[in-house]
N, C-alpha and C positions, 0 to 999 in steps of 0.2 A: 648480833652474831647468829649466823645459821646454825640450826641444830644438826647434828650429825645424824643421817638417816639412810635406810636402804633404799635403793633405786627401785622404782615401779614403773608400770607401763605409761604413767603420766608424768614422769620425771626424767631428768638426765643427771649425769655425774659431773660434779664440780670438784676438781682436785686442786687444792691449794698447796704449793711447796713453800712453807714458811722459811726454810732454811735449806735451799738445794744443796748447799755445799756442806751440811752436816752429814751426821751418820744416817744410816737407813731408817732407824727408828724414828728420827725427827724430820724425815724427808716430805711426807706427804699428810694431808688432812682432807678427807672426802665428805663431801655434803651431796644430798639429793635435792635438786631445785626443780621447780615445775616448769613444763613445757609452755609455750605460748607467750611467755614474758621476755622482754628485751634483756640482753646480757646485763646492762647498766642496772637493771632491777634486780637481779639475782645476786649481784656481787656484794660482799660485806662492805660497810661503810669505810672500813680501813684500807680497802683496795682502791688507791687513786691512780690516775694515768701518770702522774709524776714519779711514782715509786714502784709501779708494778706493770708486768707484761701478761697479757692475755692471749692464749693460744686456742684456736678452733681447728681441730683435724690437722695439726701440723703448720697452720698458717697464722702468723701474728695478726691479731686484729688491732688496727690502729685506734687510738682513743675515741676519735670521731665515730668509728663504727660500733662502739659499745652501746649507743643509744638507738642503733637502727638494726642491729642483728638479733633475730628472734630465736629463741631456744627451741629447736625442733627435734622430733623423735630421732635417735642415733647419734646426736650431738655429744661431744664430750669436752668440757672446757678445762684447760690447764692454766694456772695463774701462779706467776712466781716473781720474786722482787727483781727489779733492774739492778744490775750489778754495777758497784763502784770500781774504782782502780784497784783497792786492796782485794775486792772480791774477786777481779779478774785474775790476780795473781795466784789466789787460792784455787781457783778453777783450773788454771794451768797446771799447778802443782798436783791437782787431783786427777789429772789424766786427760785433759783436753789436748790431744796430741794428734796432729795431722801427719800422715806420712807423704811427704812430697818427693817427687823424683820419679825415675824409672824403675819399674819392677825388675828384680835382679834377673829372674830366669824364666824360661818357659815353663808353665805350670801345667803339668800333665793332668791333674786331677779335674781341671775344668777348662779344657782349651777353648771351648766355645763361648766362654764368659771372659776371656781375656780382652783387655781394653788398655791399650798403650797409646800415650800421647806422642806425637810426631816431634814436636819442637821442644818440649820440656817435660813437665811432671804433672800427673794428675793427682788430685786431693783424695786421699784414701777415705772410703766411707767410715763415719763415725762421728765422734765430738758430740756437740750439744744437739745438733739436729737428729742424730741417731739416737741419743739418750731419750730426748723428748718423745720421739716416734715410739720407742719401745714401751714408754709409759702409757700412751693413750691409743695406740693403734692395734685393733684386734688381730689375731692371726688368721691367715686365710687358709681354708680347708684344703685337702687334697681332692683332685678331680681325676677324670679318666685320661688326662694328658699324661701318659705314664712315662717311666724310664724305659729304655729300650732293652734292658736285661730280660730275657725271656720272650721277647717279641716274636710273633708268628712271622713277621716280615723280616727282621734283621738277625735272626738266628742263623747258625752255621749250616743248617740244613736246607737253607733256601726259604723261599716264600711258601708258607703253609696254610691250610685252613685250620681255624681254631674250633674245636669241638667241646672245650671245657666249659661247663656250667658256670655262669657268673663272669665269664671273660668280657672284657669291654668291646663294645662295638668300635671298629677303628675310625679315627678322624684322619682323612686325608686333605692334605693342603698340597696345591700344585697338581702334578701328574705322577702317578706311580701305579706300578703293578702290585695288586693286593689279592690276598687269599680270602679274607673276611671271616665273620663269624657264621658258624653253621647254625641256623635257626630251626630248620626241620629237614627230615630226610625219612624216606619211606619207599618201599618196593611194592608195588601192586601189580596184580595180574590183570592185563588189558589186551583183548584181542589175541588170546593164546600166547602172550609174551609176558615176561616179567619186565615192568618198567620202573625205573629209578626216578623218583621225584626228590630234588634237592632245592632248599631255599637258603641263600646266603645273604648276608648283611655286609657288602664291602666297605661301607662307610655311613656315618652320620650324613644327613642331607640338609639342605639341598645341594647336590652336586651338579657339575656341568654336563658330565657324560659318562657312559659305561661302555666299553667296547673291547675287542680283541680278546674274547674269551678263550682260554685254553684248558684242555684236560690232559692232565699227566704231561704237561709242557708241549702238547700237541695242538695245533690250531683246531678250533671246533669244527671249520670246514672239512677236516679229515674224518668227521663222524656224521655221515649223512642222516642218521637216525635220530640225531639230537636236535632239539629245539630249545630256545631260550625265551624269556620274558623278563623285562627290566622295569624298575621303577627308580626315579631319581631322587627320592627322598623329600617330595614336597609335603606340605601339611595337609593337603587335601587329596592326596594320591589314592587311587582305587586299590581295591584288593586283588590279589593274584589267585585265581579260582582253584588252583591245584591244592591249595593249602587252606586249613581252617575248618574242615569238616568236622562238626562238634557231634553229630549223631547221624546215623544213616541206618535205615530200616529197610531191608531188602525183602520184597514180597513176591514169592513165586506166583506167576499167573500165566502159565504156559498156554497159549493159543496159537493156531495156525494163521498166518497172515493171508489175506486174500486182497482182491482190488478194492474192496469196501473198507472204509475206516473201521477199526476196532477200538473202542474207547475205554478208558480207566479213569476213575476219580480217586485221587490220593485219600488216604486215611488221615495223614498229617494235616493240621490246619495252618501251620506257620512255616511251610517249606520255602526254601529259596534256591533249591537246585534238585535236579531229577536226573537219574540215570536209567537207560532202557537197555536190556541185554537182548540182542537180536542172535538167534541161534539157527544154524543149519545142521540139524541132527545127523544127517546121512552124508555131510559134506556138500560141496558145490562144485559140480564137474559136468562134462558131457562127453560122449564117445562119438568119434567120427565114424562115417561110412565104412572105413577100413578097420574100425575096431580101436583107433589111436584114441589116447586120453588127452583131453583138451579143456580149457576153461569155459565157464558159463557165468553169466552175470544176472543180478537181481538188483533193481533200484527200490529203495524204501524211503517213504515220506513220513515225517513226523510233525504233528502240529499240537499246539497247547494253548491253554487260556485259564484265566481265574475262573473257578467255578461259578463266582457271581457275575462274570462278565460275558458278553455275546460274542465277541470277536476272537477268532482263532489266529494265532501267530505261527507261521510256517517256518521250520528249519530248512536249510538247504537240502535238497534230496541227496542221498548217498547211494552210490552204486558200488556194490560188492562184487568183484570178479576174482575168482579163484579156480584152481584146478586141484582140488583136494577131495579125498574119500572119506576122511575121518571128520569128526564133529569140528564145527567151525563156530566161534563165538566172536562177536563184535559188540562194542559198547557205544552208545550215543548219550552225551551228556548235555544237559540244559542248565547253563549257569546264569547268574546275575538276575534271578527272579525277585520280584517284590514278595515279601513273606505273605503266604496265604495258602489256601487250598486250591488245587489244580485239577482240570481235566486234561488227560493225554490222549491222543489217538493216533494210530500208526496203520499203514497199509503199504502193500507192494504196488507198483505201477502196472506190472504185467502178470497176468494169471500163471499159476503154477503150471509148468509143462507137464503134458500128459504123455510125453514120448518116453519110450523105455530107455532112450540112449542119453537123457538128460536127467540130472537130480538136482533140483533147485528148490526143495520144500524149505520154507522159511517160517520161524517161529518168533513171537515175542515171548521170551522164556521167563523174564523177571523184570520187576521195576524196583528201583531204590529210591526211597524217599530221603531227602537229605536236608539237613539244617547246617548251613555253613556260616560260621560267625564272620567270615570275610575279614580276617585281620589285615588292616591297612598298614600298620606299622608307620604311622605318620613320622616325617622328618628322618627317615631312615632309608637309605638307598637299598634296593633289592635286586638280587639275581635269582631267577628260577630256572632249573635245569630239569628237562624231561628227556630222558634217554633210555634206549633198550639196555637192560642190565647186563646182558651178555657182550654188549659193545664195549662198556667202559669199567665194568666190575671184574675183579678177579677174586681176590679174597678179603678185599677191604674197600672202602669208599675211595673214589677217585679223587685226585688233587685238583681243585677248580681255581682258577686265577683269572683275573680280568684287568685290564687297564682302566683306571679311573682318573678322570679329570675332576679335581676335588671340589671342596666346599667354596660355595659363592660367599664372598665377604663384602663388607663396605670399602669401597674405593674412592677416596676423596680426590676431587678435582681442585678443590680449594678448602679453606677452612670452614666453609658454610654450605658446600655442595657435594653430594656424594652419589655413588650408584651401587647397587648390589650386584655383583658380577664375579665371574671366576678370575682368580689372579693368582700368580705364583711369585708375587713380589713380596719378600720377607717382611716389609713394613706392614702391609695390609693384612697379612696372616698373623703377625703378632698383634695387631690392632684387634683382631677377631678374638684371639685367645684371651685378651685382656678384658674385652667388653661383652662377648657372648654370654648370655645368662643361662644357656642350656648345658654346655660343656666347659665354659671358660669361666673367667672371674667377673662377669658382668654384675652380679649381686653385690660384689664387694668394691670393684673399682669404678664402675660406671652405672650405678643402679638407675632404674626408671623410677624416680621417687613420687611421681604424680602425673595421672593421665585422665582424669574425670572430665567428661564432657567433650566438647569439640571446639575447634578454633576456626577463625576466618583470617586469611592472610591476604594482603593486597600488594600487588607489585609496585615497587617504588615507595611503599610506605613503611615505617618502622612500627607502626601500631598494629597489634594483633588482638583481635576481638574474640573473647571467650563466650561460649554459650553452654550453660550448665556446668561450669567450671568450679565454681565455689573456691576460687583462688583467695589466699590470705597471705600475709606476710610470712607465715611460717612454711607454706607449702610451695610458694612462688617467690624465690629470692634473686636478688640482684647477683649476677654473674652465673646463674644457672643457664645450661643449654636448652633452648626449646627446639625440639626435634620433630619434623613433620615427615614421617615415613612416606606418605603418599606422594610427596614431592621430592624426597631425597635431599632435603635442605634443613639447615638449622640456623638459629640465630642466638644471640646471647641477650639475656634480660638485663635491661638497664633500670627500669622501674615498673611498678605496678599500681594502677589505680583499682583499688578494691572495689569501690562503689560502681564503677562503670564496667568491671571485669575486663580491663584492658591491660595488655602488656606492651611497653615500650622497649624496643630492641636497641642495641648499640649501633645497628646499621639498618638501612632500608632493606626490605624483603626484595629479593631479585627473582623469586618464582612467580607463577601464575596467580592471579587472584582467583581465589577459591574458598568456599565455605564448607562447613560440615566436615572438617578433616580431623581425624584421629591425630594426637600429639603425644609426646613424652617430654617430660622435664627431668633432665640429668644434672647432677653437680658438676661443678667445674673442676674435674680431677684430671683432665687430659690436655696435653700441649698437642693439638691436632697439627699444627703447623710443622712441628718437629717431626712427626710421621711423614708429612708430605716431602719434607727436605730429605729424609731417609730414603723415601721411595724414589725420588729423583736420583739420589746417589746410586741406589741399586740398579736403575734403569740405565746408567750411563754406559756407553759402548766402550769396551776394552778389548785388546787384542786376544784371540782365541788360541794363539800358538800355531795355527795352520794358515796364517796369511790373511784371515778375516777378522771380523769383530763379532762380539756378542755382548749380552747384558752382563754387567759386573755380577750380579748375584741373583739367582732365583731359587725358590724354595720347592723341593719336592719330597714330602716327608709323609710318614704314616705313624700316628700315635696308636698303637694297640697292644701295649703292655699294661702290667698292673699300675697301681696308682703311685703318683708322686704329686707334689705341688705343681699346679698349672703355672705358677710363677717361674720355677726353676726350668720348665719346659720352655716358657717364653724366653728366658734369659738365654737359653742355649740356642734357640733359633735366631735371636737377635745377633749372636756371635757369628753366625754364618753370612750375615750381611754386614760385618765389620761395624757393629753398633752395641750399645748397651742401654738398657732401660734404667732410668734413675727415678727412685722413689724418693721424692723431696717432701717427706712429711704428708703424704697422701696426694701429692700431685705428680703426674708421671710425665716424663719427657725423655726423649731420645738423644743421645750422644753418639756421634759417628767418629769412627777411629780414622781421622784424616788430619792433614796439616790445618791449624787454626791459629789465630792471632792470639798471643798471650793476653790475658785479662787483668793480671795483677802482679805486682813486684814484691816479693818477700826478701827482706833485706836485714842487715844487722839493726835496722832501725825499728823494725816491728816484730822480730822474733824474740822468743825469751832467752836471756842469756844461758849459755852452756847446754842448750837443748839441742843443738845440732849434732846429728850422728851420720856417718857416711859407712856403708857396708859394701864390701866387694864380694862377688862370686868368682871362685877360682875357675879357670877353664876346664879343669879335670871334673867339675861337678856339672858341667853342662853337656846336654845331649849333642851328638856329633852326627847322628842319622835320625831324620824325621821321617815317619811312616804314616801317611793319611790314609785311613780306610774309609771306603764309600761304597755305595751301590751303584753299579754302572749301568745307565740307562741304555747304552749300545751294546750291552751284553746280557740283555734280558734281566736286568736289575740284580745280577750276580754280584758276589763280594769281589771287590777289587782294591788295589792299594797303589798309591803314588809314594815312591821312595826317593828321598832327597838327602845326598851327603853333603856336608858343609866342608869344602876343602881347606878352610881357614881354621877349622878346629880339628877335624878328623885327619889323623896322620898314621902311618903304619907302625909307628912306635906306641901307639895307644890302642886299648881295646875299644871295640865298638860300643857306643852307649846309645842304645836306641830309644826313641820316644814315640810311642804309637798314640795316634790321635783318631778317634772315630767321629766323622762329620756327617752322621746320618741326616739326610735332608739335602745333601749335595749328591747330584747324580750325573754330573758332567765331569769328565776327567780334566778338562781345562779349569773348571772351577776349584776342584780338588788341588790342582797343581798350584794355582794363585794362593790358596790358603797354606799349602805346603811351604811356599816361598815366604809368605808373611811369617810364619811360625819360625822359619829358619832365620830370617832376619832379626826377629824379636830375640830368639835365642842367642844370636851371635852379638848383638849390639847392646841389648839392655842388660848391662852386666853390674850395675850398682844401684843401691837404693840410699835416699837420705830421708831423714825424719828430723822434724823440729817442731817446736811448740809456739803457738801464737795465742793472742788474746782475741776475744770475740770481734772486737772492732777491726782487727786486721784482716778478717775474712770476708772477702767480697766476691769469692768464686764459689763454684759448686763442683761436685765430682765430675770428673770428665774434662774440666778445663785446662787449658795450657797456662802455665805461669812463668815468670822471670824469677830467678833466685840468685841471690848475692850472699856471700859470706867471706869473712876475711881469713878464716882459718886455711881453706884450700886455695885461697887467693883468686876466688871468682869475683874479681872486681873488689872495690873497697866502698864502704857505706858506714851510716851511722845517723845519729840525731844531732842537730846543732844545739850546743848548750847555751849559746846566747846570739 
């Protein structure tokens, strides 16, 4: 018998339920067993295939797998006795009850998670599967996929910029107008004017595009003095030079410019930016022969080089033209320099005028030596604004918004081929939420468990050759997904030849023959084909209400509020595409709300006697007016509402019973209207619930399936077991 022990880094937990039907005190016994051994080796001798069940991460291991499944880090084994007939009765009496039938009423608390079966009844989540999962599955932490309460995008005051320290960077899926998080803001004096510099983070990256910038709801084209600079959130994006100055030392060095270069060697040894202040101390102007006041011009050239180098680099000459009597200051900045000590020289191209009617004396008044950290903010989209403060500022910062085509995600053409691209299909957005390790649940649902070395794949061959991979039965297991990002393809591991460091896949590789490729090994936790089926369902063309057609469901959403679980956020998004995410003991599958073929019959022959219950919902307890709230893309993403009254429920003799549903992520009126109609029909026709109890052997379906149901009491057919 294994001794009870504490789990360490080189062990996993083995949970033995000697009496799963007993009280809590007698429910479980835990052992720490070493990794690297086969399951059959760590099981006590009393655990035999004939009498016991072994579960790994929610999946039952068949007896023949005990001798081939290796204990690996993160694994947790659950072992319990096989149940006999009498045990099944106890289990039913102890609460293994499935709710079968149609949900009674429209559920306002979670409208996006509603999932109704078209032809029959769904099995309510719970029972043994839920119980076992609760025992062995760790909780997933909260992420930045927040609830929309307090959102700068979905608040009643309209889309705003977030200036709060610690606020999340938005996540944008699809296309949406966004304010974004304020990263930096400053007002500097430049060329006799106060200039506003703003840096915003509209979304995590990489995004598709950033456009249609507005200042206080006005197009940026209405502000000729405003310029912008953007980054799309790539991992290797360059810095925006207006921001990130860590130190700046201004050295007064006032000299009058002539047509000969005047040189200066910086004091700083690791500079990467330099500013020169060019000054016209008496102004810049000329007088006409009649005494009229007119402009004058001076062209200035600037060159620079590393002190240790011999070649000068010239900036584009700048011509200053003004008709101004007072002091005139202009600034020239050199950015993007390699860190070092620099020589800078400057001159005017024409000699200073000697005429008494022209004043064009020009000075190099000061030099500012700058060390700029050049913050790149990798994987964060950026929008930089440079504007005359008098143009856009009154007593507060302006409100800046922009139209963002959001995150690029994995889009699967088949279960073995994908491309990283922008998509507004809810299926691929949810897939990204579940698998992205930066802001989603990738570390928990689809972790990259192993990626050492490189691989060679061969078109038409199922054999993958590893180089420097050090594959073992523990880190490269049957059923794992071998992902090759460089080709956008994956295969499923069938077997491993440890000595040859070769993996055989379940199907031939259909990508190009290529070597030295990076790869990732992921656990088999996702039913990718179910996501493909859902994506096709969302892409189906349906009437748009205006005589045309459009895709059934698209997603345009911003997550920019404080934390909630990413799982809850993904479930809500799934509801917008009329689907539900099933967690089947750590295996994730999509179920679509549509007509399906029933998969099982429950009848008097296989349900527990006297366990059938039927519950009705009175009409007076159901909503008679459905209000669907959304942000309307045709009205600058302002709050809008679709109101739908149900004439079969709402009469003038009854008070209105309104049900408000917020479907953030929907931006088309037609889509909101379809959801309102769906909710109305659910509310009208789903008027009763049935519950009943069954034994384990009677359950061949999963949550979301359609079933047949027969019972003698309501006279829904007649049935039973033959006695002889």
